[in-house]
N, C-alpha and C positions, 0 to 999 in steps of 0.2 A: 504494500499500499504505499503510495507516494503522497506527500502533504506539500500544499502550496499556500502561500500567504496573500495572493490576489489573483483575481480572474479578468481576463477581458474577453468579451464576447458579443456578438451581434444582438441587437435588442430582441430579435425574433427568437432567440435560444429559450428564454424563459416561457414562451407561449406554447412551445410544442408539448404534446402528450401523444403517447402511442394509442392508436385506436384497435389494436390487437386484431381480434377475429373479423372485425368490421372493415378492416383495411382491404382496398380492392386488390393489392398485391401481397406479397409476404416476403419478410426478411430470410425465409429459409429456402428460397429456391432462386435459380438463376445465376448461382456462383460457382466457383471451383471448389475445391475441398476446403472445409472450414478448419481453422487453426486451432489446436488444443495446446495450452501451455503445460509445462510438466507438473506443476502442482495440481492442476485440475485434473489431469490424466491420473495421477496416483490417487486422488481422492475418488475418481470414478471406480478405479481398480478395487478399492476398498467398499464398494456400495454394499449395502445388505438387501436393497430392493431387488428382488429376483428377477423381474422383467427388465428393469433398467441394466442390471448386471449382464443379463444375456445379451441386450441390445449393444452395450458398450463394447463387449468382446467381438460382437459380429460387425460392427460398423466403425470402430475407431481403432486405428493402428499407428504404432510408432512410425515417424518420417525416417526413411533412411538416406533420402536424397537431399543434397545441399543445393536448394534452388533459390537461395537469397541472393540479395543485392550487396550485401555488406557483411558476408561471413555468419549471418543469422540463419539457423536451420529451424524451422517450426518443430517442436518436439513430437506432436502427433497431429493426425488429421482425421476429421470426419469424412468418409467417403460418401459422396452424394450419390443417390440412385435417380436417374433421369432427371438430373438437374435440381433434385429436390433433397432436402435433409430427411434422413430416415427417422428422425425424432419429431417431425412435424405431424400433428394429429389432423383428422379429417375435419376438424373445426378450426384450422389453421392456428393452432396453439403449439407451444413447445412441451412435449411430454416430459422433459427434463424438469422444466420449471414447474410443471403441473405436479409432478410426484416428489420432487426434491427441493423445491424453492428456488427464488430467484438467485440466491447465493451460490447455487450450484452451477449456474451458467459459467461457461468459459469466458474469458476477458472479451474475445471477439463478440460473442453473441450479447454479453452485458453491454458493451459500448456502443455499438450500432444502433442508430444512425448518427451517434455523436462522433466528433472528431477532436482530437487533443493535439496540441503543440504546447511547448514550453520555451518561451523567450525570456532569458535573464531571470529565470525563477518564477515568472508570471505565467499561470496556466491560460492558455487561449483555448476557448471551447467554441466550436461551430457544429454544422450538420451537413450531411451529404444530401445533395439534391436527388439521390437515387432512391430515398424514401418518399412515397407519395404524400404523406401528411407533412413531413419537413418541406418538401418542395413547395407546398401552398403558402407556408410562413416565409420561406426565403424568397420566392418569386413574385408574389402578388400584391405586395406593399408598393403603392405608387409613389411614395416618397423614397428619397435616397436612404439607403440602408445605414442605420446608426449603430454605434458601438457603445457598450457601457463598461466601466472599470469597476469592480467590486472588491474592496479591501476586506476580504474575509477568507479564513482558512477552509480549504477544500481538499478532498482526498479522492484519488483515483486508483483503481486496481492495477491498471496497465503499467508496468514497470518499463515498456519500451516505447514510451511516449517520445516522439522526436524532440530533442532539446537543442536550442540555440543559445551560444554565448556570443554576444555581439562584443565582447572584449577581445575577441579573436583578431580584430582589425582586418587585415587583408589575407586571411587564410582562404585557400583555394582560389586566390586571385579575385575574391570579392571583398568589397569594403563593408565589413560586417558592422563595424561602430556606426555606420550610417543607416543600417537596416531599417530601423522605426521610420526614420525620416523620409527614406525613399519609398517604403510601402505605403506610408500615409499619402505621399505625394501621388503615387500610381493611383490610388482610390479617388484622390481628388479630381484626376483627370477623367477617370471612367464615369464620375458623377457629374462631370461638367456638361450639362445638357444644352449649352450653346452650340454644340458641335455634334455632328452624327457620330453614331457609335464606330463606324469605319474610321473616321477621323482621329477619334480618341485612340483606337488600337493603333493607328499608324504613328501617332505622336509618341505613344508608350514604346513601340518598337524602336524609333530613333533615340529615345531615352535609354533605352536598354543596351543599345549598341554603343552609344557614346560612354555608358558607365562601364562596360567591359572593356573598352578600349583604355580608357584612363586609369582603370583599376591596376592595370600591369605596371604603372609607374609607382604604384602604392604612395601616391601623393594626396593629402588631404585638400591641398589647394585645388588641385585638378578636379576632385570630386564635388567640391563646393561650387567650382565654376559651372560644372554640368548642371547641377540641380538649379542653380540661379538662373542659367540660361533658359532652361525649359519652363521654369516659373514665370519668366519674362515673357516667353513666346505664347503660352496659353492664355495670358491676360489680354493679348491683343487679337481680336477676331479677324482683322485685315490680314494680319501675317499668317494666321492659321489656314484662312481661306486660300491665301496665295501659295503657301508651302504644301498644304494637304488638301487640294481640291477634291471634289465630290465627282469627279469624272468617272465614266464607266471603265471597268475593268476587262480583262480578257475573259470572255464568258466560256469560250470553248475550252481553254487550258484549265480553267477552274473546274468545270464540270468534268473534264477528263481525269483531273487528278483526284477528285472526290469519288468519282466512280470507282477508280481503281482501289482506293482505301477502303471503301464501304464493301466492295467485292471481297477483299482480302480478309475483312473481318468477319463475313459470313462463312468463310472457310474455316475458321477457328471454332473453339468449343464455347459451351454455354451461351447458346443463342436461344433466347426465350421467343414463345409464340407472339407476344406483344411487339417485339422488335421485328420479327418477320413480317407482321401485319403493316408496321410502318414502311418497310422496305418495300412490300408489295404496292401500297398506295403511292409511294414515291415513283416507282417505275410506271405505274398507271398514269399518275399525274403528269408524267413528262412524255407520254406515249411511246415508252421504251420497249413496252410489249410488242409493238409493231416492228422491232428491230430496225428501227430508223437509223440513218446515219448520224454520226457526232454533230455534224452541222446542223442537221434538223432538230436535234435533241436540244442543242444549244439555242436555237431560235425559240423553241417552245420554253425553255428555261428562262430566257430573258423576258418573254412575253408574261409568264406566270409571275415573275418577280414583279413587273411593272403594274401588273392588273390586280394582283392579290397580295403578294408579299409586301411591298413597299408601303402601301396604304395602311395595311394592318399593323406593321411595325411602327409606323409613324404614330400610331396611337398607343402602342404597347411596347415601346422599346425599353421601358423600365424594366420588363420581365428579362430581357437578355442582359441589361445592365446589372441587375441584381445577381444572375447567374455568374457573371464575370468578376463582380465585386467579391462574391462569396468564394469563388475559385482562388482569388488573390489572398484573401484572408486565410482560408482553410490550407492552402499551399505555401505558405510564407513566401509568397511571390515577391519580387522576381528573383530570390536567391535560391529558393527551395531548401531542402533540409541539409544541415552540415553533416549529419550521420543518421541513416536511417535503415532499419532492417528491411523495409518493404520497398523502397524506392531508390532509383540510381541518383547519384548527384550529378547535376548538369551545370553548365555555364549560365550566366544570366541570360544570355540570348537564346539559349536552348529552352530555358523555362519559358521565355516569351513565345518561341516557335511552337512549343507544346500547348499553350493556352489558345493561340491563333488557330492551330490545327483542329482543336476540339470545337471551337467557335464556328469555323469554316465547315467542318462536316456536319455540325448540328443546322446550321443556316442552310446548306444544300439539302439536307433532309426535309427541312421545314418548307423550303420552296416547292419540292416535288409534292410533298403531301397537301400543301395548300391548293396546288393544281388539280389534286383529286377531289378535294372537298368543295373547291371554289368558294363561293361566298358564305357557305356554312361552317367554316372554320372559326373556332371561338377562343378566347384567351385561355380557357380550361383545357381545351385541346393542346394548346401550345405547352402548358405546364405538364400535362401528362407525357407528351412526346419528350420533352426535356428529361423527365424523370426516368423513363424507359431508355433513351440514349445514355444518360449518365451510368445507369446501372450496366449497360452493356458495353459502352466504350470508355467512359471516364475512369471506371474501376480496373479496367484492364491495362495495368502498368506495362506488360511486355508488348501489348499491341501499340500502345502510345509510342514506346521506344522504337519499335520496328517502323511505324509511320514516320518518325523523324529520320531514321535511316533512309527511308525511301525518298524523302524531301532533300536529304544530302546528295543522294546517288543522282537524282534529277536536277541538281544544282539550283535548287529553290530554298536553300538555306541562307537567304540574304534578303535585303530590303525588297528588291524586285519580286522574289518568290513569295514573300509575305503579302506584297501588294495584290498578287494574283488572287491569293485566297481572301483578302479582306475587301477589295474593291467591289462597289456596287455593280449589278448586271444589267443596267438599262442598255 
């Protein structure tokens, strides 16, 4: 059990409550194997519940493979059956919790959909958009996301919570002692509604590229100059409009890249029926069922963007803004973890690329689906698709890394490549 003297969290965090069996989805399906830490595994081995003991022996096995990112190997794993946890009851409740109590849950099951990081001893709590109930609180607030600092003692069971020490200064080529200021500034840019979301993301890309370049010099003066320069830029709307125009992007290249990446994900594991439905609607919405040429599909893509997507998002852009702000906070963007058992350590610009890649995939999916539903698409539909997308794409760390490798191989790991993904499709 880890103790912390303060908490930083989005305001939505305290509003969340699990709806249990009333939830339209379940935490217990659609994932890979569930991690069981050693203490919980050993407790399960000593269980006196005849039914649970039998099921523990049948479905939980010690992990012999080192599939970690940083030398960490999950001690044991629950083997899923047809993408579903074998301890899930027909009423969508956990049999372990029902028979042995909430404290018997593994850390993984006890934590989700909550997400924890520690920055200089302060616990940061947020939530995953992949939970339907959490997604509503995260995405549907029309006001910019707010954060609260609570000076109170809290405890968490997870001893593997990623921790950041900003006193590390320039470790890993990143200016850690500026982390809090830089992340706050990124959130400020994302919540600056004077500019389109595409413009905001492009500004953040240039900011991250500049940070990465000057960080090599390990100069405080250079870091301060970059921060001051971009703070000045975003205050001048004329400068932003000149530097970051709203001109149309390369629709054909954008659609081709996204189709390749979505097809690659479909060849992987843990594809739920909800995601397959999204893909089928995406294909139908762009007329891809007729095996049309890429040029014809791109024309349809641009048409759907102009007729359905752009007017809809103009009214509901706050949903995507909240999605990105939550990503920034939850993933300690743009630095990423210093050391994490579950995720690779990336450069500042690679963290930016990963965020843009997920945004672009989501946007592409939404455009196709809006073409399918036409004028009947609602903001609730948008939230549902984001939740399904995040569960299938956002949680798949290896897929995101492989997609980044694809971007590098296609020589799109640069400003021009990111512009292809971000630019509008008019």
